[in-house]
C-alpha positions as CSV (number, residue, x, y, z in Angstrom):
1,M,-0.1,0.2,-0.2
2,G,1.5,3.1,-1.2
3,R,1.5,6.1,1.8
4,G,2.3,8.9,-0.9
5,I,-0.8,10.2,-1.4
6,R,-3.7,10.8,1.0
7,C,-6.1,13.4,-1.3
8,C,-7.7,10.5,-3.2
9,W,-9.1,8.5,-0.5
10,P,-9.5,9.0,2.8
11,G,-9.2,6.9,5.5
12,G,-7.8,4.4,2.7
13,V,-4.4,3.7,4.7
14,I,-7.0,2.9,8.0
15,N,-9.4,1.0,5.8
16,G,-6.3,-1.1,4.2
17,H,-5.5,-2.7,7.8
18,R,-9.1,-3.4,8.3
19,M,-9.6,-5.2,5.4
20,A,-5.9,-7.0,6.4
21,E,-7.3,-7.6,10.0
22,L,-10.3,-9.4,8.4
23,M,-8.9,-11.7,5.5
24,D,-7.1,-15.1,6.8
25,G,-3.5,-15.3,6.1
26,A,-3.2,-11.5,4.6
27,R,-0.5,-9.0,4.8
28,L,-0.7,-5.4,4.4
29,V,2.9,-3.9,3.6
30,E,2.9,-0.2,3.6
31,F,5.6,1.8,1.1
32,P,6.4,5.0,2.6
33,G,6.5,7.2,0.0
34,A,4.9,5.9,-2.9
35,A,1.6,6.5,-4.4
36,H,-0.3,4.2,-6.6
37,M,2.6,2.5,-9.0
38,L,4.7,0.6,-6.8
39,H,6.2,-1.8,-8.7
40,L,7.6,1.3,-10.9
41,E,8.2,3.4,-7.7
42,Q,10.0,1.0,-5.8
43,P,10.8,-1.8,-8.3
44,D,13.2,-3.7,-5.9
45,R,11.2,-3.6,-2.7
46,F,8.0,-5.0,-5.0
47,I,10.0,-7.4,-6.5
48,Q,11.5,-9.2,-3.1
49,L,7.7,-8.6,-1.6
50,T,6.1,-10.1,-4.4
51,S,8.6,-13.1,-5.2
52,G,8.3,-13.8,-1.7
53,F,4.4,-13.8,-1.5
54,L,4.9,-16.1,-4.7
55,A,7.2,-18.7,-2.8
56,D,5.0,-18.7,0.1
57,A,1.9,-19.4,-2.1
58,D,3.7,-21.9,-4.3
59,A,5.3,-23.8,-1.0
60,A,1.0,-24.0,0.5
61,S,-0.2,-25.4,-2.7
62,P,-1.1,-29.0,-2.9
63,M,0.6,-28.8,-6.5
64,G,3.4,-27.3,-5.3
């Protein structure tokens, strides 16, 4: 979740945290200074987190 924009969605960060609390196994990761295009604004961190998420999902899969 980008933390760089506050004007477009009041309460967006709070709602993001609440949604993560309600979903089993959900993780919310904040990207300070980023807005909507995390993969372009902070590509190294985005790739690291996405790769870790996919590896965890693959390991948890009955097909993995």
